C-alpha positions as YAML, in Angstrom:
chain: A
units: angstrom
residues:
- id: 1
  name: UNK
  ca: [-109.79, 14.02, 91.02]
- id: 2
  name: UNK
  ca: [-109.69, 17.50, 92.55]
- id: 3
  name: UNK
  ca: [-112.69, 19.91, 92.28]
- id: 4
  name: UNK
  ca: [-110.48, 22.48, 90.64]
- id: 5
  name: UNK
  ca: [-109.55, 19.83, 88.09]
- id: 6
  name: UNK
  ca: [-113.33, 18.71, 87.17]
- id: 7
  name: UNK
  ca: [-114.13, 22.53, 86.67]
- id: 8
  name: UNK
  ca: [-110.82, 22.65, 84.21]
- id: 9
  name: UNK
  ca: [-111.88, 20.01, 82.21]
- id: 10
  name: UNK
  ca: [-115.24, 21.37, 81.72]
- id: 11
  name: UNK
  ca: [-114.42, 25.10, 81.20]
- id: 12
  name: UNK
  ca: [-111.75, 23.77, 78.49]
- id: 13
  name: UNK
  ca: [-115.13, 22.34, 76.21]
- id: 14
  name: UNK
  ca: [-117.35, 24.11, 77.71]
- id: 15
  name: UNK
  ca: [-118.02, 28.56, 77.53]
- id: 16
  name: UNK
  ca: [-119.36, 29.11, 81.49]
- id: 17
  name: UNK
  ca: [-120.06, 32.11, 83.15]
- id: 18
  name: UNK
  ca: [-120.57, 30.05, 86.43]
- id: 19
  name: UNK
  ca: [-119.43, 26.44, 88.05]
- id: 20
  name: UNK
  ca: [-119.83, 25.91, 91.68]
- id: 21
  name: UNK
  ca: [-118.96, 21.78, 92.57]
- id: 22
  name: UNK
  ca: [-119.41, 20.13, 95.79]
- id: 23
  name: UNK
  ca: [-118.30, 16.78, 95.67]
- id: 24
  name: UNK
  ca: [-116.21, 13.80, 97.28]
- id: 25
  name: UNK
  ca: [-113.67, 13.09, 94.42]
- id: 26
  name: UNK
  ca: [-116.09, 10.51, 92.56]
- id: 27
  name: UNK
  ca: [-119.44, 11.76, 93.51]
- id: 28
  name: UNK
  ca: [-120.54, 15.58, 92.29]
- id: 29
  name: UNK
  ca: [-123.05, 18.18, 92.47]
- id: 30
  name: UNK
  ca: [-122.12, 20.72, 89.83]
- id: 31
  name: UNK
  ca: [-124.35, 24.22, 89.30]
- id: 32
  name: UNK
  ca: [-123.33, 25.28, 85.44]
- id: 33
  name: UNK
  ca: [-124.19, 28.50, 83.88]
- id: 34
  name: UNK
  ca: [-123.48, 28.59, 80.24]
- id: 35
  name: UNK
  ca: [-125.03, 30.63, 77.09]
- id: 36
  name: UNK
  ca: [-124.49, 27.65, 75.39]
- id: 37
  name: UNK
  ca: [-127.28, 26.10, 76.83]
- id: 38
  name: UNK
  ca: [-129.89, 28.73, 75.01]
- id: 39
  name: UNK
  ca: [-132.44, 27.03, 73.53]
- id: 40
  name: UNK
  ca: [-131.36, 23.52, 75.13]
- id: 41
  name: UNK
  ca: [-133.52, 21.22, 76.85]
- id: 42
  name: UNK
  ca: [-131.93, 19.84, 80.29]
- id: 43
  name: UNK
  ca: [-131.09, 15.99, 78.56]
- id: 44
  name: UNK
  ca: [-129.04, 18.06, 75.92]
- id: 45
  name: UNK
  ca: [-127.43, 20.47, 78.42]
- id: 46
  name: UNK
  ca: [-125.92, 17.21, 80.77]
- id: 47
  name: UNK
  ca: [-125.14, 15.49, 77.34]
- id: 48
  name: UNK
  ca: [-123.17, 18.62, 76.59]
- id: 49
  name: UNK
  ca: [-121.49, 18.87, 80.01]
- id: 50
  name: UNK
  ca: [-120.46, 14.85, 79.95]
- id: 51
  name: UNK
  ca: [-118.98, 15.51, 76.31]
- id: 52
  name: UNK
  ca: [-116.62, 17.81, 77.98]
- id: 53
  name: UNK
  ca: [-115.68, 14.91, 80.27]
- id: 54
  name: UNK
  ca: [-115.31, 12.49, 77.56]
- id: 55
  name: UNK
  ca: [-113.96, 9.24, 78.70]
- id: 56
  name: UNK
  ca: [-113.28, 10.16, 82.41]
- id: 57
  name: UNK
  ca: [-116.92, 9.17, 82.63]
- id: 58
  name: UNK
  ca: [-116.39, 5.44, 81.57]
- id: 59
  name: UNK
  ca: [-113.32, 5.01, 83.23]
- id: 60
  name: UNK
  ca: [-114.50, 5.84, 86.58]
- id: 61
  name: UNK
  ca: [-112.59, 8.90, 87.26]
- id: 62
  name: UNK
  ca: [-115.62, 10.59, 87.71]
- id: 63
  name: UNK
  ca: [-118.21, 7.92, 88.97]
- id: 64
  name: UNK
  ca: [-121.05, 10.84, 89.10]
- id: 65
  name: UNK
  ca: [-121.94, 14.09, 88.32]
- id: 66
  name: UNK
  ca: [-125.37, 15.71, 89.22]
- id: 67
  name: UNK
  ca: [-125.88, 18.88, 87.49]
- id: 68
  name: UNK
  ca: [-128.46, 21.61, 87.79]
- id: 69
  name: UNK
  ca: [-127.61, 23.81, 84.76]
- id: 70
  name: UNK
  ca: [-129.19, 27.26, 83.40]
- id: 71
  name: UNK
  ca: [-128.64, 30.02, 80.63]
- id: 72
  name: UNK
  ca: [-127.29, 33.16, 81.88]
- id: 73
  name: UNK
  ca: [-131.06, 34.87, 82.28]
- id: 74
  name: UNK
  ca: [-132.54, 31.62, 83.84]
- id: 75
  name: UNK
  ca: [-129.02, 32.31, 86.82]
- id: 76
  name: UNK
  ca: [-130.34, 35.56, 87.15]
- id: 77
  name: UNK
  ca: [-133.79, 34.91, 87.74]
- id: 78
  name: UNK
  ca: [-132.70, 32.44, 90.16]
- id: 79
  name: UNK
  ca: [-130.90, 35.09, 92.30]
...
């Protein structure tokens, strides 16, 4: 899977203001910014992203996805 394919999958299920991905095709590191993360704890945010990938996590199409998730306000404070 390419970074663009993974971004498209995430964006199809989650309204994102920003996605940055690095990886080797199986192991990925993502920074994701979404207003949908408002009021959610980090584990709920990660579960929300995993839900966009569906069975791709179970079939090893995406072997590992490490994430940093932010609301738009949190992201702005990081910059």
